[in-house]
N, C-alpha and C positions, 0 to 999 in steps of 0.2 A: 257237089263241089262246095257249096256254102257250108254244108254240115262238116265236112272234112276240115275246112279252114277254121272254123269256130272251135271244133274240138281241138285242133292243133294249138290254137291261140291260147285256150285256157288250160292246156296241159303243159304249156311252156312257162315256167316260173320267171324266166328272164323277160320274156314279152309281157307278161302280166305285171311285172314290177315296173317295167318301163311305162306302160299305160298309166298306172297309178301315179307315178312320178309326174307325168305330163299333166294329168288332171289336177293334182294338188298344186303344181306350179302355176297353173292357169287361174285357179281360185285365188291364190295369194296375190298374183299380179292384178287381178281384177279389183280385190279389196283396196290395194294401194291406189289404183287409179281413181276409185271412188271417193278416197279420202284426202288426196293430195291437195286439192284446191278448195276444200270445204271451209276453211277459216285461216286467217292470219293468226298465227300463234297456236292454232289448234284447240283452243278452249271453248267450252260451251258458253253461251251467253248467260249473263247473270239475270236476265229478264225473259219473261214470257208475255205474250199479248194478252190483253184483258179488254174486252168489249169492242173489238173490232167490227165495224158495220159490214153487212153483206155486200155493199157496193165495193168495199176495198178487199174483203175476203175472197171475192170471186177471182182476183188477180194473184192470189197466193203462189200459183205455179210460175207465174211470169216473175215475180219478186224472187223466188228461189232460183230461177234460171239465171238471172243476171247477178244475183248476190253470189252464186256459186262461181260464176265466170270471173267475178272480181275478187274471189278469194275471201269473201266476208259472209259466207253463208250463215255463220253463227249470229249474225246481227239481223236476220230477216224480220224477227218480231219487233225489233226497235225501229226498223225502217218502215214497217207497216203502221206502227204507232205514230211515227212522224208524219206519215201520209194521212192519217186520220186528222191531225192537226192542220195539215196543209190544205186539204180538199174534202175530206170525208168521203171520197169517191165521187163527188158531185160535178167535177170538172174533167174535161178530156186530158188536160195537163195535170194528171192525177197527183204527181209530186211537186207540181209547181216548179218544174226544172228549167223552164225557158230562160230565166234571168241567169242561171248558173253558167250559160254559154253565150251570154251577152245579148240575148234576145228580149224583146218586150214580153210582159207577163202574158201567159196563156197563148204564146205563138205556137207551141206544140199542140197538135190536135189528135195525136195518137197516144192513147194510154200506155201501150207497151214502149213506145219511144221515150215517153216521159219517165217511166221506170227505169229504162236503160240509162238515160242521161242522169237521172236523179241518184241512181245507185253509184254511178261512176264518180259523181261529184261527192256523195256521202263518203266513199272510200278515201278520197283525197283529203277531205276534212278530218276524217277519223284517224288517219295516219299522222297528219300535222299536229293533231290534238294529243298525240301519244296514246291513242286508243281509250281516252277518257270520254265515256259515253255522254255525260252531262255537258262537258265542254264542246263535244262534237255536235250535240243537238243545238246548243245556243248559237254556235258558229254557223250551222246550216242556215239559221235565220238571219244572223247579223252579217255574215261573211267572215272569211278566214282572218281578217284583221283583228277580230276579237281574240283570237288565239294569241296573236302577237302582244295584244294589250294585257291578257292574263299572265303571259310569261313575264312581262315587265313588272308585274304587281303580285308577286308571291307564287306564280306558277300554278295556281289552283282555282278552278271555277268556283265562284260564289255568286249568289244572287245579288249581292251588293255590287260586285264588279259588273254584272250584267246591267244593272241600273245606271251606274256611272257611265259605262261606255255608250248606252243609249242616249244619255243626256249630252255627252261630249260630241257624238256624231250628229245629233239633231242641231246643235249650235253651229257646228261647222257647215252643215247643209243649209242652215236657215229654215229648217223645218220645225213643225210643232212636236213631232215625235220621230223616233227612229227605231224600226223593228219592234220586236216584242220581248221586252225584258222578262216576262213570265213564261216564255216559250218552253222552257224545260218542264216547268209544272204542268203546262198544258199537255205536253206530250206523255208525261209520266201518268197521267190519268188512264192511259191505255196500256199501261205496263204494270206488272208486279213481279216480286222476286220469284225466281224459279222454284224456290222452296226446297231444292235438293241439298241435303246435308250428307256429305259422303263421310264415312268413318275414316279416321286419320290415325294411323299407327303412332303410338306415342303421345296422343293427346290426353288432356286431363280427364278424370272420371266425370262423366256428365256433360261432355263437350257437345255431343249430338243434340241432347235435350236443350241445351243452352241456345245453340244456333237455330234449332227448329223453331224456337219461340221468337228469337231475335229477328229472324228473316220474315216474320209475319208483318213487320212494320217497315220493311225496305221501301224506300221511296217517300215515306211520309216526311213532313217538314220538321226542322229542329224546333223545340219548344222549351224556352227558358224555364227551368224549375219544373219541367214535365217529368213525371214518374210512373205513370201508367198509361195503358192504351186509350183511356177516355180523354186524358189531358194532353197526350203527346209525350215525347221524350226529349230530355237533354242527355248529354253523354253519359253521366253517371246513373241517371235515372233508367236508361235502357239497360245498362250493365247490372244494375241492382235487380231489376224486374226479371231479366233473362236468366240470370243465375239462380234466382229464387225458384224457378221452375225446375231446376235440377237439384233442389234441396240445398242450395248453398246460400247462406245468409252473408250479405255484404252491408256495410254502412252506406249512407246516402251520397255523400259528395265524393268528387274525384280525389281531394286531398285526404279524406278519411280512408278511401279505398286504397291509396297509396300506403298509408300508414299501417293498413291491416294486412298487407302482403309482404312477402319476402323478396329482397332484391335479387334478380338474377340477370346474367349476361344475355345479349342478344342470341349468341350461339346456343345458350341453354333453353331458350324460349320455345314452347311448344304450344299447338293449338289449345286455347282455353286459358292460357295465361293472359294477364292484362298488360297493357302498354300505356305508359303515362307521358304527358307532355306539359311544358311550361311556357309562359309567355304568350299564350294565345289570346290573352286579354289581361288587363291590369288586375292585380289582386294577389291571390295566394300563389305559393311557388308552383303547385300542381294545378293546372287549369283545364286539363282534358284527359279523358281515358277512353280507351278502345279495347275490344276483344281481339286478341292476336289469333288469326286463322291459319298461319303458316305461309311459306312462300313470300315473305316480305309484305304481307298485307294485314289489315285489321278491318273489322266491322265496327262501325260507330255512328253516333249521331252528331253531326256538325252542322255549320251554317248552310251547307248545301243539302242537308236532309240525312235521312237514315241510309247508309250506304257503305260499300267496301271502299277503303282508301289505301293507297300505295305508301309504303314506309321506306322504300329504297332511296327515293330522291324527293327533292321539292320541299313544299311547305311543311309537311309533317316530319320529314328527316330533320329539318332545321330546328324543329321545336321538341324533338324526342329527348326525354329525360331518362327514363329507364323502363325495363320490363320487370313485372312483378308476378310472383306465384302466390296463390291463395294458401293460407295456412289452414290445413284441414285439422 
């Protein structure tokens, strides 16, 4: 009986087609279910973990479980880097989450519960911070009031604002200090740029080589006058160095690079073009430069360090002067 049924099944084109259709539909549905909650916005993280201790690494599956549940799976490495700074895996309240729900420090004594509560809190701060990782990290340490303070003072995280906020809060509380204004730097020790440079249609020649070099320095601090990896980089120093790796020679300062490029509109701009700003400090008309990477973002060295920055709104939008195309 089984042989007759199987023979009939595979000799019937209609039944065979229906089975194939059902199988393919199931695979597609499964893929959708696997990706729907992986990340808010669906983008891969800009960072990967670096130097996570075995004490924290052993909980990776737990971090992934709750990050996926909260829809921020792409931030797992950032969260684990934060955990390195919070406890290094040496305390049961591994993410030091107790205070985020109004409990005394180290009240939580189950690492998984600490991770669940910590990730839930991280997501809340991450959303309020507009998905700005550095602002999110500092607010995880200071409290979300820091985000409100930043929004009233330029809308962009800077180390200067972190120091100011710490001093203001310490005076209010009558304490000697408040939080850790160096918290972002401490967490960034355990992160590095993902290093992924995806080819972009329409980018300038050499874009991939430029960004591959520039991304090596992601997370490093801004250095006034810096023009090479040994000294560190200021804005134009990073641009000049990175473009040289693609065989493109540019002058040293932002003002000189502005003069050496052709003015183009924002609509004409493509990855690899330069973007210029004015009024970021007293002095010449053009005071800052970044590498345009598309989708309303640039890669640059600024007071917050070497990083991606959003051009669509906020501080950089207010100071944007022009886009420029290199004259080959």
